[in-house]
C-alpha positions as a LaTeX table, in Angstrom:
\begin{tabular}{lrrr}
\hline
Residue & $x$ (\AA) & $y$ (\AA) & $z$ (\AA) \\
\hline
Met1 & 3.30 & 11.25 & $-6.01$ \\
Asp2 & $-0.46$ & 10.24 & $-6.03$ \\
Phe3 & $-0.78$ & 7.42 & $-3.32$ \\
Ile4 & $-4.03$ & 6.27 & $-4.84$ \\
Glu5 & $-2.04$ & 5.28 & $-7.84$ \\
Leu6 & 0.61 & 3.74 & $-5.79$ \\
Phe7 & $-1.55$ & 1.56 & $-3.93$ \\
Asp8 & $-3.39$ & 0.42 & $-6.95$ \\
Ala9 & $-0.09$ & $-0.37$ & $-8.69$ \\
Val10 & 1.17 & $-2.52$ & $-5.69$ \\
Val11 & $-2.19$ & $-4.44$ & $-5.61$ \\
Arg12 & $-2.19$ & $-5.23$ & $-9.40$ \\
Asp13 & 1.22 & $-6.01$ & $-8.95$ \\
Cys14 & 0.58 & $-8.32$ & $-5.67$ \\
Lys15 & $-2.77$ & $-9.91$ & $-6.54$ \\
Pro16 & $-3.19$ & $-12.32$ & $-9.47$ \\
Met17 & $-6.97$ & $-11.93$ & $-9.84$ \\
Leu18 & $-8.47$ & $-8.90$ & $-9.39$ \\
Asp19 & $-12.20$ & $-9.92$ & $-9.87$ \\
Asp20 & $-13.23$ & $-8.21$ & $-6.36$ \\
Tyr21 & $-10.86$ & $-5.50$ & $-6.16$ \\
Val22 & $-12.24$ & $-1.84$ & $-6.53$ \\
Lys23 & $-9.59$ & 0.92 & $-7.14$ \\
Pro24 & $-9.74$ & 3.38 & $-4.45$ \\
Glu25 & $-11.52$ & 6.73 & $-5.61$ \\
Asn26 & $-10.45$ & 8.80 & $-2.61$ \\
Met27 & $-8.21$ & 8.65 & 0.58 \\
Asp28 & $-11.15$ & 8.23 & 3.09 \\
Val29 & $-12.33$ & 4.96 & 1.47 \\
Glu30 & $-12.66$ & 2.18 & 3.98 \\
Leu31 & $-9.69$ & $-0.39$ & 3.04 \\
Ala32 & $-12.31$ & $-3.16$ & 4.15 \\
Asn33 & $-14.50$ & $-2.09$ & 0.95 \\
Leu34 & $-11.61$ & $-2.58$ & $-1.66$ \\
Gly35 & $-12.23$ & $-6.34$ & $-2.32$ \\
Leu36 & $-9.15$ & $-7.65$ & $-0.57$ \\
Asp37 & $-8.81$ & $-10.53$ & 1.64 \\
Ser38 & $-6.29$ & $-10.82$ & 4.54 \\
Leu39 & $-3.29$ & $-12.17$ & 2.48 \\
Asp40 & $-3.84$ & $-9.54$ & $-0.05$ \\
Tyr41 & $-3.51$ & $-6.44$ & 2.64 \\
Val42 & $-0.49$ & $-8.57$ & 4.12 \\
Leu43 & 1.31 & $-8.69$ & 0.42 \\
Val44 & 0.41 & $-5.15$ & $-0.24$ \\
Phe45 & 1.44 & $-3.62$ & 2.90 \\
Met46 & 4.81 & $-5.62$ & 2.91 \\
Thr47 & 5.50 & $-4.50$ & $-0.24$ \\
Leu48 & 4.58 & $-0.62$ & 0.51 \\
Gly49 & 6.79 & $-1.24$ & 3.69 \\
Asp50 & 9.84 & $-2.70$ & 1.84 \\
Met51 & 9.48 & $-0.19$ & $-0.99$ \\
His52 & 9.59 & 2.55 & 1.33 \\
Gly53 & 12.43 & 1.28 & 3.61 \\
Ile54 & 10.20 & 0.60 & 6.47 \\
Pro55 & 12.10 & $-1.47$ & 9.41 \\
Glu56 & 10.47 & $-4.67$ & 9.34 \\
Glu57 & 9.52 & $-4.64$ & 13.15 \\
Ile58 & 7.81 & $-1.69$ & 12.44 \\
Ala59 & 5.86 & $-2.63$ & 9.47 \\
Asp60 & 5.03 & $-5.77$ & 11.02 \\
Ser61 & 3.02 & $-4.17$ & 13.65 \\
Pro62 & 1.25 & $-1.32$ & 12.11 \\
Pro63 & $-1.68$ & 0.42 & 14.32 \\
Glu64 & $-5.13$ & $-0.37$ & 13.14 \\
Leu65 & $-5.39$ & 1.03 & 9.55 \\
Asn66 & $-9.11$ & 1.62 & 8.44 \\
Thr67 & $-8.76$ & 3.85 & 5.53 \\
Leu68 & $-6.16$ & 4.64 & 2.73 \\
Gln69 & $-5.46$ & 7.86 & 4.32 \\
Asp70 & $-4.30$ & 5.98 & 7.45 \\
Ala71 & $-2.06$ & 3.57 & 5.55 \\
Lys72 & $-0.38$ & 6.69 & 3.89 \\
Asp73 & $-0.09$ & 8.46 & 7.28 \\
Phe74 & 1.77 & 5.47 & 8.73 \\
Ile75 & 3.80 & 5.14 & 5.64 \\
Asp76 & 4.79 & 8.69 & 5.79 \\
Glu77 & 5.48 & 8.46 & 9.28 \\
His78 & 7.92 & 5.57 & 8.99 \\
Arg79 & 9.40 & 5.80 & 5.74 \\
Val80 & 13.36 & 6.20 & 5.01 \\
Arg81 & 12.56 & 6.44 & 1.10 \\
Thr82 & 10.76 & 8.32 & $-0.97$ \\
Phe83 & 9.73 & 8.48 & $-4.58$ \\
Asp84 & 9.05 & 11.10 & $-7.24$ \\
Ser85 & 6.50 & 8.61 & $-9.46$ \\
Val86 & 4.64 & 5.37 & $-9.37$ \\
Glu87 & 6.83 & 4.15 & $-12.01$ \\
Glu88 & 10.19 & 4.63 & $-10.05$ \\
Ala89 & 8.76 & 3.23 & $-6.87$ \\
Met90 & 7.21 & 0.07 & $-8.57$ \\
Arg91 & 10.82 & $-0.02$ & $-10.24$ \\
Ser92 & 12.39 & $-0.35$ & $-6.62$ \\
Ile93 & 10.66 & $-3.62$ & $-5.63$ \\
Lys94 & 11.60 & $-5.58$ & $-9.00$ \\
\hline
\end{tabular}
């Protein structure tokens, strides 16, 4: 599954106004350059954590995540659920 597409789908689900949001073009993009504020990041990463079954105590205190690759690596390390598609992953949070 393409993590950029998943991240984009979660942002679009969590963020009501996308005026400043810039869809990531690659995994090396700095999270700070995506036009999301701190509340957006909390909602997006809580959603990704819930989606992948990451225990709350781990999801609530991730290491510093600078790039989209950092975020993916953190999720890959701690997830207990995987999905074959973005659609399947998004259905898991509805």
